[in-house]
N, C-alpha and C positions, 0 to 999 in steps of 0.2 A: 641371319636370313637375308636372301638376295633382295636388294631394294626392288621397287617397281619398275624403275627404267630398265634393269637389267632383264625382267621378265618380259617386258616389251620389245626389246632388241632381239630376245631369242625368238619369241614368236615371229617376228618379221623374217629372221633368217630361216626358220622352218618353212614358212609360206613360199619364200623365194625357191627353195630347193624343190618344192612339190610342183611348182609351175614349170621350172625347166625340165622336170621329169615328164611333163605332159600329163600329170594326174593332178587335177583340181580336188581339193578336199570336199567331201560331203558334208554340209551343215545340217543340223538339227534345229529347226526354227522353234522347238519347244524348250531348247536348253537355255537357261539363265545362269549368270555366274552365282556361286553361292553367297548367301550374305555374310558380311563380315560382324562379328559379335559387337553389340554396342558396349561402350564404356560402362563399367559398373557403377560410377557416380557422374554426375554432370554440374556444370556451372549453371545457375538459376538466378533470377532477380531475388532480392531479399524478401522473404514472406512478410506478409501483412501482420501487423499486431492486432489485437483485439480492441475494438473501439467500445469500451464499456458502457460511454453514455448512449450508445445506440443498441444495447443489449440488455438484458434482464441482470447481467452480472453485477452491475453497480449497486443493486439493492441488497446483493449479499456481501458487499465490502464496506470496511470502514475508511473513508478517505480522510487523510491529514494533510494539513499545509501549515508551514511556518514561514515568517519573513522577519528578519531583524536587520534594520539599514545600519544600526550602529556596529554590528559585528560584520554586516556585509554577507548575509546568507539567506536563502529562500530554498524551500524544499517542499516536494509534493510526494507523498507515498500512499500506498493501500495497504491495509492490514485486514487479516481475516477477522470476522466477527466473534464477540464472545470471549470466553476464557477457557482454559483447559490444556492438557499436556501437548496435543499436536497444534493448536492454534498458538499458545505461548511459545512452543519452540520456533515457529515459523516468524512470529512476529517480534521476538527477541532478536532474530538474525537481522530483520528489516531495520528494527530501531537502532541496532549497533552500527549499521551503515550511515545511518543518519547521524547519530551521535558523534562517531569517528570524523566525519567530514565538518560538522560544527566545532567540534574541538579545535582541529586543525585550522579552521578559518578563525576562530577566536584567538588562537595563538598568534596567528599572522597579523590580525588587526590589533591585537594588544588590549583587547575589550572583552571582559567576561560576558558569557551568554546567559541571557534571562529571557524567558518567553516575552514577546512584545505585541501588543495591539496597536492599532493604528486609527486614524481618524475616520469619521464616516466617510462612505464612497471609496474605501480603499479597494473594494472589488475581490475580497478574499473569501467570498462565500463559496465558489466553485473550487473544489478540491480534488476532484478526480484526476486521474493521470490523463494527460493530453495525448490521445493517439498519435504516435509517429514522433513524439517529442525525443526520445532517446536515438532516433536516426538522424536528427539534425547536426549540423556541424557544431563543434565546440564554440566556434565564435558566434553562430547563429543563437545559441543558448545563453550565451554570456551577454549578446547584445539585446535581449529581450529587456525591454524597459519596465516589465513587471518585476524586475529584480530589485528595483528600488530607485529613488531619486538620483543616484549617480549614473543612472543609464547603462547598469551591467558591468559591475566589477565586484569581485569576492567569490562565493562559492554558490553554485546552482545545482540542485538535486532535482533531477527529473524522472518520471517513470512511465513504463508501459507495461501492461498486462499482455504476456506473450502467449499464455495458455490459461484456458478456463474451460476445462473438458472432462467429463467423467469424475474422478476424484482428484484430478491433477490441477493444481494452481501454480501458475509461475510469474514472476514479476521481475523486469529487467530495470536497474536504476543505474542512472548515469550520474556520476559527480565531476562537475567541470569547475576548475578554478582558476583566476587570473582576470584578464580583460579581454574584450573582443578582439583587440589587436595583439594581445601577447597571453596566449593560453599557457598557464603554468603547470596544470595537472588535468589529466582526462582518463577517468577509467570507468569501466562497466562491471556491475554485479548483478549475476543473474540467478535467482534462487528459485528451486522447485520444492513443493512439497506434495506428498501424496496423503490426503486428507483421511484416507483409510487406514493405512500402515503407519502414518506419523512420521515417516522418513522426510527429513530437510536435507537438502544437498544443493551446491552449486551445480551448474549445468555440465561441467566436466564429470560429476558423478554420475551421469547417464551412461558412461561409457567403461568398458571392462579396461583393465590395465593394458592387456596386449592389443587393443583396438589402435593404438597409435601407429604401429608399423603397418598393419593391414590398411588402414585408411589412407596413409601416406603413399602407399604404392597405388592404391586406386586413384588418388588425386594425379600422381605423375603419369598415369597412363592416360586419364582423361586429358590432362593439359597438353601432352606430347601429341596426342590425336588432334586437338584444336590447333597445334602447331604444324600439322601437316604430315606427320609421320603415320604409317600404315602398319609398323611393327607390332607383331603378336607376341613377341618376347615379353616375358614376365618382367614388369616394371619394378624397379628397385627404390627403396626410400632408406637413406642413411644419414647420419650425421647428427650429433647432440643439438647443435644449433638450429637444425630444421625441425628436430622433434620438439623442442622448446616453443617454436613459432606454432606448430600444429597443436600442441598442449594448450596454448593460449586461445587458438581457435576452437577447441572442443569447448571451452568455457563459455562460448556463444551460442551453444546449441538450442534450436527451437524447432517445433514442427515443420517439416517440409512440405512442399506444394503438392507432393503426391502421396501423402499418409506416411512418409518415412520422416527421416530427420535431416535437418541442414544446419551449417554453421558456417561462420565467415572467416576466411584466412586472410591475414593482414598482408599489404604489399611487401614483396620482398621474398616471397616463397621460391626455392629455387632446388634444382637437382642436376647431376651431371648429364642425365639424358635429355633435359630441356636446353642446356647449355650447347650441347652439339647441334641443336636445332635451331640456333640463333636466337632462343629465348632464355636469356641468362637467369631472370628472375621475373616474377610478376610484378607489374607496375602499379597496380591498384588492388583494393581488397576485392576478393571473390567469394561469393556465397556458393557452397558446395551442397547438393543435394543427394542424399544416401537413400535409395529406395527401401522400402519396409522389409524385403526378405534379407538384403545385405545387413541392415541395421539391427535386424534380429538376432544376428548371429554375434554381434559385437557389443551389445548393451548389457547394462547390469539389471537386475530386477526393477529398479527405479525406472530404467529406460524402457524397459519391456511394458510397465504401467503406462508410460507416456504413449508409445505406440498404440496401446490398446484403447486409450483414452480419445484419441484423435478423431474428431468429427461426431463425438457423443456429447450430449446435452451437460452442461456443468452441474454437477451433484457435490459440491463443497458445502462447507458448513453454512447453514442457513442464518439468515440476519437474525439478530437478537434486538431486543429493546436497547436503548443508548445506554442505559445504567449499568447493563452487563458487559458493555464494550470495554476493552483496553483504553484507558485514557492517562496519559503521563503528563500531569499538569507540570512537572519540571522542563518539559520539552515543548508543550503546546501551551499557549494561553488560555487560561480557564477562568470561568466565571459562574457563580452558582445561581440559579433561579430558586428562590424559596416563596412558598405560598403559605399564609398562616390562616388559622381560625376554622379549617374545615374539619371533616368534609361537610360540604354544603349541596344544595341541589345543582350547583355549577361544577362541582368538582369532576363529575363523568365526562362533562363536555371538555374540561381542562385536560383530562387524561386522553380523550380522543384527538386533541389538538397535538399534544405532546407526542403521541404514537405517530401521526401523521407526519410530524416533523423530524422524527427519531431524536427527540431531545429529552434530556434528563433533568428532573427537578427534585427538590426535598421538601415535602410537605410537613410543616409543624402543626400537629393535630391536637385538637381538644378531646380529652378524654370522654367527656360527656356526648360529645357528637359522634365520635368513633363509636361508642356503644350503640347508638341508633343507626348507624350505617357500616355495619361491619364488612360487607361485601365491597364497599368502595375502597376501604383501607386495604383489604385483600388484593384487590385488583391493581392498586398503586404499586403494591410490592411486586407482584407478579410482572408487572411491566417495567421494572427495574428502576422504580423511583424509591428514593430514601425516606423513611417516616421517622419524624422528629417529634419530641415531646414538647407540647406547648401549655402544660398543665391541665388540670381536670376542668375547671370552668373559669379559666381567665382571670385570676385575681391578681392584684399588685403584690408581688412576692415580698416586697421588703416590709409590708404592713403585717405579715404573718410571722408566727413564731417559728423556730427551726423545724419543730415537730410537724406544724401545718405545711411547711414547705415540702418537707419529705413525704407527706401524705398526698399532696397535690401532684407531685412528680411520681412517687411509687405507685400509686393506684393507675395512673396514666400509663406509665412504663409497662407494667404487668399486663395490662389490657393489649396495648400496642403490639409487644412482643408476641403475644398468643396469636394475634390476628395476622401480623406480617411475616413472622418468622424471622425478623431481623433484630440485631442487637438493640437497637434505640438506644444509641450511646451519647445522644447529644440533646440539649433542651434549649428552647428560646424563652426567655422570661416575658411575659405579656407586657407591652408597652415598652419593652427593652429596658425595664426597671431591675436594678439588682444591687447588692451591697455585698462586701466581702462575707458577711454572715449567711447570706443566701447561696452564694457560690460554695461555701463550706458545707452547709446542709445539703445542697444538690448532690455534691461528690462527683460531678462530672462536668464537661465544658458547657458554657452558656454561648451560643452563637447569635451575635447580634447582626449587623447588617453595615455594607459601606454606602449602599444606595437606599433611601426611603423613598418610594415612589409616592407616598401620601395618597394612594388610590382609595383609601378609607374615605378621604375628605371629599370625594365627588368630582375630580377634575375630568376634563375631557380624555377621551381614549388616546388622542393623538399627544396629550401631555404625559400620559402614563408611559407611552413608548419612548419619546423622546427623554424622559428622566431616567428610563432604563437603559437606553443605549448609550447616549451621551455621557452618563455618570459611570458607566462600567469601567473597572480598573482589573489589572491582571491579578487573580487570587481574590477578587471581591466577591460580596455577597449582596444581591438584590432583594430587597423586601417587596413581595407583592401579597394579595389576599384572594383566595379562591371564594371568599364571601361577596366579591365584587365582580358582577358580570363583565363590566368594561375590562377588567384585568384580564379575565379569561379570553375575551374576544381579542385583546391586543397581543395576547402570546405569540401567535404567528409572526407579526411584524417585529415584535422585539428580539425574537430568535433569529429571524432573517437579518436585522440590523447588527446584533452581535456578531454573527458569522461573517458578515461584510468587514467588519473591524478585524476580523482573524480569530475571534473568540470561539471556543467549544464550551458547550454548557456542561457543567458538572454536577453531581450530587457533591454535599459537603464531604463526604468521606473521600471522593475522588479529588476534590480540591485540596485536601491534605494528603494526597498521594497514598491514602490508605492508612496513615499514621495519624489517628486523632489525639489531640492533645489530652492529657489526663484530667485537666482542670482548667479554671480561668475563663475569662470573657474575651471572645474573639470576633473582631469586625471583619476580619479577612484572614486569608491564609498568610504565613510568612513568607 
């Protein structure tokens, strides 16, 4: 096509000839030049992420956080609540990212990873994704003093929720390793899930296979216009290297500012047509917005679902009680809260407190009291707490015959199973007293404790809190009683203090990662 300068020169020549002939052209004041078609895609600012703390989305997510200073790793991530095929598929993929990063850093440090808790005041209770953290520079992420006492060396995993709309949820995770002065590795993983269809995919899975060349040509056209070209010739996009650059860019796809989709091209994108305009390659990352009508022709069914969800209220899996959430105690530091001797008049309030806190516990129940308060036992089970056997009427088991031990536990288990619908697979011997003969007669594991708060002796509430929080260890078991009003009142402060140290509260079964021992007496998980 003739370049604009040529068209102007031709126009000037024609005008001069008409004037020389003595005939001035007649102008039409209503005439305007035809509009030049807009570029199909455009360069935009990077779209905002979802600030989960400022929305209702946070309530429907399970936030996780770990920090291990010996290995040199810190991570935040969000999981979908509860269990099930769809939820597990997404959470498996998210945890795999964390585990791979932890394993790599552990190998670099030469230190085996184990979940670690920290002293009081560690500030680890806040666990949600920090909005915008994945868009900070790698050096800024590693320089964050929250990484540990070394001031930012090792591996950091940060997260952003980029979509929470309709049935679509997507989380971007950034894994950065090295130091603030020398970044060794930096990668981004962006996972989508359609909570209706169950499809889980990286962001690149939003696009059809043949979208690569079409989008490449659109980008070349938009960039050459920005460089000053007015050509309407079809833009071309070719070369395996540039296809790989664009393929990497599509893995960053998020909802765009106009209801379409957007992705970020790394610096170094080039095309022959740009080189002829003096723009050999892009010098910085560029975020490209694809309008909804263009995107609709190039996306997969999952991409179509994302386009349809944009702007809709989030309708993903609802929050569930903490006891039903996924909790990997081999990855995050766990501790079990246990309450003995109920149910009592204080147990409903305890359940209220735990529900408000989204914390789980194990209730070691007396059969005689459960028979008098069946609805409380049912409620505890429905709300995700584990029910354990604390005998029928609290005798010292070593003083009984084997037959009497079996009767105490058997009657109680039968009742508790019928009320809770749970296996009721562990017991707690009253007073913590047991012998080898008691364990043999019981035929199931006895769960003792790591921390005895001695709340039954009447200490101040502050003392119950201090003993629980200061004495907690990874995999440990804390003994409280829901017969004690002070212990129930202390529960919110106990949970907050434990979370500040990095702990997640777990049921006994969660503490053992779902694999309860067959027998023996246990004061903590191995």
